[in-house]
One Martini backbone bead per residue (centre of mass of N, CA, C, O) as a GRO file, in nm:
protein
  260
    1MET     BB    1  -3.348   0.035  -1.432
    2SER     BB    2  -3.094   0.163  -1.585
    3GLU     BB    3  -2.928   0.269  -1.830
    4PRO     BB    4  -2.700   0.177  -2.033
    5ILE     BB    5  -2.335   0.152  -2.003
    6THR     BB    6  -2.039   0.219  -2.185
    7LEU     BB    7  -1.710   0.100  -2.142
    8ASN     BB    8  -1.362   0.206  -2.182
    9VAL     BB    9  -1.108  -0.020  -2.072
   10GLY     BB   10  -0.824  -0.023  -2.227
   11GLY     BB   11  -1.014  -0.127  -2.494
   12LYS     BB   12  -1.241  -0.253  -2.314
   13LEU     BB   13  -1.574  -0.352  -2.319
   14TYR     BB   14  -1.847  -0.237  -2.106
   15THR     BB   15  -2.174  -0.326  -1.976
   16THR     BB   16  -2.387  -0.121  -1.771
   17SER     BB   17  -2.494   0.055  -1.487
   18LEU     BB   18  -2.534   0.326  -1.291
   19SER     BB   19  -2.600   0.177  -1.026
   20THR     BB   20  -2.340   0.010  -1.026
   21LEU     BB   21  -2.124   0.248  -1.042
   22THR     BB   22  -2.282   0.380  -0.765
   23SER     BB   23  -2.275   0.164  -0.522
   24PHE     BB   24  -2.002   0.332  -0.435
   25PRO     BB   25  -1.988   0.661  -0.366
   26ASP     BB   26  -1.674   0.683  -0.250
   27SER     BB   27  -1.575   0.619  -0.511
   28MET     BB   28  -1.451   0.695  -0.813
   29LEU     BB   29  -1.690   0.591  -0.973
   30GLY     BB   30  -1.906   0.736  -0.810
   31ALA     BB   31  -1.798   1.020  -0.882
   32MET     BB   32  -1.801   1.004  -1.194
   33PHE     BB   33  -2.129   0.901  -1.211
   34SER     BB   34  -2.235   1.171  -1.029
   35GLY     BB   35  -2.062   1.440  -1.132
   36LYS     BB   36  -1.787   1.500  -0.953
   37MET     BB   37  -1.640   1.394  -1.213
   38PRO     BB   38  -1.480   1.384  -1.491
   39THR     BB   39  -1.523   1.249  -1.825
   40LYS     BB   40  -1.420   1.046  -2.080
   41ARG     BB   41  -1.408   1.002  -2.442
   42ASP     BB   42  -1.445   0.832  -2.712
   43SER     BB   43  -1.512   0.810  -3.053
   44GLN     BB   44  -1.804   0.662  -2.960
   45GLY     BB   45  -1.889   0.790  -2.662
   46ASN     BB   46  -1.743   0.640  -2.453
   47CYS     BB   47  -1.635   0.577  -2.159
   48PHE     BB   48  -1.299   0.655  -2.050
   49ILE     BB   49  -1.042   0.428  -1.911
   50ASP     BB   50  -0.689   0.426  -1.828
   51ARG     BB   51  -0.694   0.096  -1.779
   52ASP     BB   52  -0.717  -0.221  -1.700
   53GLY     BB   53  -0.936  -0.437  -1.874
   54LYS     BB   54  -0.920  -0.728  -1.765
   55VAL     BB   55  -0.966  -0.680  -1.438
   56PHE     BB   56  -1.237  -0.517  -1.441
   57ARG     BB   57  -1.437  -0.755  -1.416
   58TYR     BB   58  -1.397  -0.790  -1.103
   59ILE     BB   59  -1.491  -0.508  -1.023
   60LEU     BB   60  -1.772  -0.517  -1.153
   61ASN     BB   61  -1.875  -0.767  -1.001
   62PHE     BB   62  -1.854  -0.634  -0.724
   63LEU     BB   63  -2.057  -0.408  -0.778
   64ARG     BB   64  -2.297  -0.614  -0.823
   65THR     BB   65  -2.242  -0.825  -0.546
   66SER     BB   66  -2.015  -0.786  -0.312
   67HIS     BB   67  -1.820  -1.008  -0.444
   68LEU     BB   68  -1.529  -1.209  -0.451
   69ASP     BB   69  -1.448  -1.349  -0.776
   70LEU     BB   70  -1.208  -1.606  -0.830
   71PRO     BB   71  -1.004  -1.797  -0.973
   72GLU     BB   72  -0.802  -2.051  -0.871
   73ASP     BB   73  -0.557  -1.944  -1.088
   74PHE     BB   74  -0.500  -1.667  -0.991
   75GLN     BB   75  -0.213  -1.424  -1.089
   76GLU     BB   76  -0.328  -1.095  -1.040
   77MET     BB   77  -0.335  -0.959  -0.750
   78GLY     BB   78  -0.159  -0.707  -0.771
   79LEU     BB   79  -0.317  -0.569  -0.999
   80LEU     BB   80  -0.594  -0.568  -0.861
   81ARG     BB   81  -0.507  -0.400  -0.617
   82ARG     BB   82  -0.424  -0.145  -0.778
   83GLU     BB   83  -0.704  -0.101  -0.905
   84ALA     BB   84  -0.860  -0.074  -0.640
   85ASP     BB   85  -0.702   0.171  -0.545
   86PHE     BB   86  -0.782   0.355  -0.778
   87TYR     BB   87  -1.107   0.321  -0.736
   88GLN     BB   88  -1.178   0.314  -0.428
   89VAL     BB   89  -1.294   0.024  -0.324
   90GLN     BB   90  -1.301  -0.056  -0.009
   91PRO     BB   91  -1.438  -0.339   0.011
   92LEU     BB   92  -1.242  -0.463  -0.197
   93ILE     BB   93  -0.981  -0.415  -0.049
   94GLU     BB   94  -1.064  -0.588   0.198
   95ALA     BB   95  -1.117  -0.851   0.039
   96LEU     BB   96  -0.825  -0.880  -0.063
   97GLN     BB   97  -0.689  -0.898   0.211
   98GLU     BB   98  -0.841  -1.154   0.300
   99LYS     BB   99  -0.747  -1.330   0.063
  100GLU     BB  100  -0.440  -1.311   0.126
  101VAL     BB  101  -0.458  -1.439   0.400
  102GLU     BB  102  -0.576  -1.706   0.303
  103LEU     BB  103  -0.339  -1.779   0.110
  104SER     BB  104  -0.114  -1.761   0.320
  105LYS     BB  105  -0.227  -1.992   0.508
  106ALA     BB  106  -0.193  -2.212   0.271
  107GLU     BB  107   0.084  -2.220   0.321
  108LYS     BB  108   0.365  -2.329   0.414
  109ASN     BB  109   0.638  -2.308   0.536
  110ALA     BB  110   0.797  -2.013   0.690
  111MET     BB  111   1.019  -1.725   0.646
  112LEU     BB  112   1.131  -1.431   0.842
  113ASN     BB  113   1.361  -1.160   0.755
  114ILE     BB  114   1.496  -0.877   0.948
  115THR     BB  115   1.693  -0.589   0.867
  116LEU     BB  116   1.826  -0.319   1.058
  117ASP     BB  117   1.866   0.046   1.006
  118GLN     BB  118   2.031   0.336   1.165
  119LYS     BB  119   2.050   0.700   1.118
  120THR     BB  120   2.205   1.018   1.144
  121GLN     BB  121   2.095   1.320   0.978
  122THR     BB  122   2.154   1.617   0.810
  123VAL     BB  123   1.918   1.879   0.745
  124HIS     BB  124   1.867   2.125   0.496
  125PHE     BB  125   1.683   2.444   0.516
  126THR     BB  126   1.419   2.663   0.443
  127VAL     BB  127   1.266   2.956   0.601
  128ARG     BB  128   0.971   3.135   0.609
  129GLU     BB  129   0.924   3.447   0.781
  130ALA     BB  130   0.860   3.627   0.524
  131PRO     BB  131   0.813   3.810   0.271
  132GLN     BB  132   1.117   3.755   0.116
  133ILE     BB  133   1.202   3.590   0.389
  134TYR     BB  134   1.490   3.390   0.456
  135SER     BB  135   1.617   3.097   0.629
  136LEU     BB  136   1.860   2.900   0.753
  137SER     BB  137   1.843   2.545   0.830
  138SER     BB  138   1.876   2.273   1.077
  139SER     BB  139   1.853   1.905   1.125
  140ASN     BB  140   1.795   1.616   1.273
  141MET     BB  141   1.772   1.284   1.116
  142GLU     BB  142   1.593   0.987   1.095
  143VAL     BB  143   1.719   0.692   0.933
  144PHE     BB  144   1.559   0.415   0.766
  145SER     BB  145   1.611   0.050   0.736
  146ALA     BB  146   1.454  -0.240   0.562
  147HIS     BB  147   1.531  -0.587   0.525
  148ILE     BB  148   1.317  -0.815   0.350
  149PHE     BB  149   1.262  -1.171   0.400
  150SER     BB  150   1.053  -1.421   0.226
  151THR     BB  151   0.916  -1.733   0.139
  152SER     BB  152   0.649  -1.555   0.144
  153SER     BB  153   0.494  -1.373  -0.093
  154LEU     BB  154   0.215  -1.324   0.037
  155PHE     BB  155   0.315  -1.180   0.288
  156LEU     BB  156   0.449  -0.939   0.146
  157LYS     BB  157   0.183  -0.839   0.027
  158LEU     BB  158   0.046  -0.793   0.294
  159LEU     BB  159   0.251  -0.593   0.407
  160GLY     BB  160   0.228  -0.391   0.165
  161SER     BB  161  -0.087  -0.328   0.232
  162ARG     BB  162  -0.009  -0.183   0.528
  163LEU     BB  163   0.213  -0.012   0.393
  164TYR     BB  164   0.296   0.346   0.370
  165TYR     BB  165   0.381   0.608   0.181
  166CYS     BB  166   0.476   0.948   0.242
  167PHE     BB  167   0.431   1.161  -0.053
  168ASN     BB  168   0.339   1.451  -0.174
  169GLY     BB  169   0.063   1.419   0.008
  170ASN     BB  170   0.071   1.097  -0.024
  171LEU     BB  171  -0.053   0.765  -0.023
  172SER     BB  172   0.148   0.466  -0.083
  173SER     BB  173   0.181   0.156  -0.151
  174ILE     BB  174   0.429  -0.080  -0.112
  175SER     BB  175   0.341  -0.278  -0.337
  176SER     BB  176   0.454  -0.095  -0.579
  177TYR     BB  177   0.769  -0.177  -0.473
  178LEU     BB  178   0.735  -0.485  -0.548
  179GLN     BB  179   0.970  -0.667  -0.738
  180ASP     BB  180   1.027  -0.894  -0.533
  181PRO     BB  181   0.858  -1.164  -0.392
  182ASN     BB  182   1.101  -1.198  -0.140
  183HIS     BB  183   1.174  -0.883  -0.147
  184LEU     BB  184   1.215  -0.592   0.083
  185THR     BB  185   1.279  -0.236   0.072
  186LEU     BB  186   1.305   0.014   0.328
  187ASP     BB  187   1.283   0.382   0.316
  188TRP     BB  188   1.294   0.623   0.589
  189VAL     BB  189   1.156   0.891   0.787
  190ALA     BB  190   1.129   1.100   1.030
  191THR     BB  191   1.000   1.348   1.175
  192VAL     BB  192   1.088   1.693   1.130
  193GLU     BB  193   1.146   1.954   1.310
  194GLY     BB  194   1.054   2.234   1.105
  195LEU     BB  195   0.990   2.087   0.844
  196PRO     BB  196   0.871   2.150   0.560
  197GLU     BB  197   0.667   1.981   0.356
  198GLU     BB  198   0.813   2.048   0.078
  199GLU     BB  199   1.095   1.924   0.164
  200TYR     BB  200   1.030   1.626   0.138
  201THR     BB  201   1.000   1.641  -0.168
  202ARG     BB  202   1.262   1.786  -0.257
  203GLN     BB  203   1.441   1.552  -0.081
  204ASN     BB  204   1.313   1.268  -0.096
  205LEU     BB  205   1.118   1.216   0.166
  206LYS     BB  206   1.001   0.938   0.339
  207ARG     BB  207   0.720   0.819   0.500
  208LEU     BB  208   0.568   0.593   0.746
  209TRP     BB  209   0.274   0.383   0.731
  210VAL     BB  210  -0.004   0.230   0.904
  211VAL     BB  211  -0.265   0.008   0.808
  212PRO     BB  212  -0.561   0.100   0.973
  213ALA     BB  213  -0.422   0.274   1.214
  214ASN     BB  214  -0.288   0.542   1.127
  215LYS     BB  215   0.039   0.514   1.172
  216GLN     BB  216   0.333   0.654   1.241
  217ILE     BB  217   0.679   0.571   1.169
  218ASN     BB  218   0.940   0.691   1.408
  219SER     BB  219   1.037   0.392   1.484
  220PHE     BB  220   1.151   0.075   1.541
  221GLN     BB  221   0.956  -0.008   1.758
  222VAL     BB  222   0.700   0.040   1.591
  223PHE     BB  223   0.773  -0.137   1.352
  224VAL     BB  224   0.799  -0.404   1.504
  225GLU     BB  225   0.517  -0.412   1.626
  226GLU     BB  226   0.359  -0.408   1.353
  227VAL     BB  227   0.492  -0.654   1.218
  228LEU     BB  228   0.419  -0.859   1.438
  229LYS     BB  229   0.116  -0.836   1.410
  230ILE     BB  230   0.100  -0.930   1.117
  231ALA     BB  231   0.261  -1.197   1.140
  232MET     BB  232   0.098  -1.335   1.376
  233SER     BB  233  -0.176  -1.325   1.220
  234ASP     BB  234  -0.016  -1.530   0.999
  235GLY     BB  235   0.151  -1.753   1.201
  236PHE     BB  236   0.387  -1.631   1.328
  237CYS     BB  237   0.703  -1.674   1.504
  238VAL     BB  238   0.953  -1.655   1.712
  239ASP     BB  239   1.290  -1.731   1.679
  240SER     BB  240   1.473  -1.850   1.951
  241SER     BB  241   1.758  -1.930   1.797
  242HIS     BB  242   1.708  -1.673   1.599
  243PRO     BB  243   1.850  -1.448   1.718
  244HIS     BB  244   1.994  -1.290   1.938
  245ALA     BB  245   1.847  -1.138   2.197
  246SER     BB  246   2.001  -0.864   2.173
  247ASP     BB  247   1.921  -0.808   1.879
  248PHE     BB  248   1.618  -0.802   1.920
  249MET     BB  249   1.610  -0.575   2.137
  250ASN     BB  250   1.778  -0.378   1.926
  251ASN     BB  251   1.645  -0.404   1.637
  252LYS     BB  252   1.830  -0.564   1.409
  253ILE     BB  253   1.695  -0.860   1.427
  254ILE     BB  254   1.441  -1.057   1.257
  255ARG     BB  255   1.297  -1.386   1.327
  256LEU     BB  256   1.049  -1.580   1.160
  257ILE     BB  257   0.811  -1.853   1.192
  258ARG     BB  258   0.625  -2.115   1.001
  259TYR     BB  259   0.408  -2.382   1.087
  260LYS     BB  260   0.197  -2.657   0.947
   0.00000   0.00000   0.00000
């Protein structure tokens, strides 16, 4: 057993061992306590992490046992998922996804309705041709919107954990944008040929990815296929009575239902 280490996580103290903190070497905690990343100290000399102290107990227990143990009435799944994303404990992230699927399947009848919109927009940008030589350019860009409503808030959380925005060189889970438990609005663009990477950030253009397939969504057809995979794996099926078949084939409206 290694010497005890006391952590100050958001003002709450935890005592554990170095071997526990480095049990998943690829995680942020593994990097922090193996010397690959700098650590901060509080006034008492304890390692300080400016994150939520309350839910850290579940993360620490997972590091100790490799099992996700939550109380029956646990109500902070979204917060725990965000903390797991921050600490990058991949097995915990996967365990949370499995837990949310389990909870989602425990729900009763549910409905999922998705309305899609697409438009073509011209984007203007500068291209560096040589040092101190720039030229103006423009290109057509496909802009997508998806308005999603589900009576199952757990399914929307599941969907949010599989879809990621790519912005400023980083992937961020859609879950962090989920303000309403039953509604989710997505806005993204397809990759624009010739558009420099920094222009996506400068013009606030987000691209959409699905994980764990690591596939970029550049069309509604791909979006519909991926959402159907996630929804059908969670027990949904296409509602044959609505919408009209032509709307479904044109990717305008998708309605799925789940009966228990």
